[in-house]
C-alpha positions in Angstrom: -34.7 42.4 -4.4 -34.9 40.7 -7.7 -35.5 37.0 -8.5 -33.0 34.7 -10.2 -34.6 33.0 -13.2 -31.9 31.8 -15.5 -30.3 28.3 -15.0 -26.8 29.8 -15.6 -27.3 32.1 -12.7 -28.2 29.2 -10.4 -25.2 27.3 -11.5 -22.9 30.2 -11.0 -24.2 30.7 -7.4 -23.5 27.1 -6.7 -19.8 27.7 -7.2 -19.7 30.4 -4.5 -19.9 30.3 -0.7 -22.3 27.9 0.9 -23.9 27.8 4.3 -25.9 24.7 5.2 -28.9 24.9 7.6 -31.5 22.5 8.7 -34.2 23.6 6.3 -32.1 24.8 3.4 -28.6 25.4 2.0 -27.7 29.0 1.1 -25.4 29.6 -1.8 -24.0 33.0 -2.6 -21.7 34.6 -5.2 -20.6 38.1 -5.9 -21.4 39.5 -9.3 -19.2 41.8 -11.3 -21.9 44.5 -11.4 -23.4 46.5 -8.5 -27.0 45.9 -9.4 -29.7 44.9 -6.8 -29.4 41.7 -4.9 -31.0 38.7 -6.7 -32.5 35.7 -4.9 -33.4 32.3 -6.3 -35.3 29.4 -4.8 -35.0 25.7 -5.8 -36.4 22.5 -4.3 -35.5 19.1 -5.6 -38.0 16.4 -6.4 -36.4 14.4 -3.6 -38.2 16.7 -1.1 -41.6 15.5 -2.1 -44.5 16.0 -4.5 -45.3 19.3 -6.1 -47.5 20.5 -3.2 -44.8 19.9 -0.7 -42.1 21.5 -2.9 -44.2 24.6 -3.4 -44.9 24.9 0.3 -41.1 24.8 1.0 -40.5 27.4 -1.7 -43.3 29.7 -0.3 -41.9 29.4 3.2 -38.4 30.3 2.1 -39.6 33.3 0.0 -41.5 34.6 3.0 -38.4 34.2 5.2 -36.3 36.3 2.8 -39.1 38.9 2.5 -39.6 39.3 6.2 -35.9 39.3 7.2 -34.5 42.5 8.7 -31.0 41.7 7.4 -30.4 43.5 4.1 -29.1 41.5 1.1 -26.0 43.1 -0.4 -26.2 44.6 -3.8 -24.1 43.0 -6.5 -24.7 39.5 -5.0 -26.8 36.5 -6.0 -28.3 34.2 -3.4 -29.8 30.8 -3.9 -31.8 28.9 -1.2 -32.0 25.2 -1.9 -34.9 23.9 0.2 -34.8 20.7 2.2 -37.6 18.5 3.4 -37.1 19.7 7.0 -38.5 23.1 6.0 -42.0 21.5 6.0 -42.0 20.7 9.7 -39.7 23.2 11.3 -41.3 26.2 13.1 -41.2 29.4 11.0 -39.1 31.2 13.6 -36.4 28.6 13.6 -36.1 28.8 9.8 -35.9 32.6 10.0 -33.1 32.3 12.7 -31.2 29.8 10.5 -31.6 32.1 7.5 -30.0 35.0 9.3 -27.2 32.9 10.6 -26.5 31.5 7.1 -26.5 34.9 5.6 -23.9 36.1 8.0 -21.8 32.9 7.5 -21.7 33.2 3.7 -20.5 36.8 3.9 -17.9 36.0 6.5 -16.5 33.2 4.3 -16.4 35.4 1.3 -14.4 38.0 3.3 -11.9 35.2 4.0 -12.1 35.5 7.8 -10.4 38.9 7.8 -13.3 40.5 9.8 -11.5 39.7 13.1 -13.0 38.6 16.4 -15.3 40.7 18.6 
């Protein structure tokens, strides 16, 4: 997993599929190449002061690092942190992350996956 660092990459991901959750919004786009998955984290100043924003960012990074679901190569993911990430239990954020990851890939597929 690589990190997104360029503003243009964050803006491009914002045009892709979105999956809102309580603690964050996940944005995803498929790139033209098949390189490793890249992940970016952003937290607005609306969330709080620098200490609170950094805490949200650290929690989101750890959720991605510990997740057992693999990120798909050739995709960019951005997690936009929300203030709720400060108070929610870590397990709840992890559960929301896994659900959001499945939702963005289902939307990108256009619902052609069929029902179980």
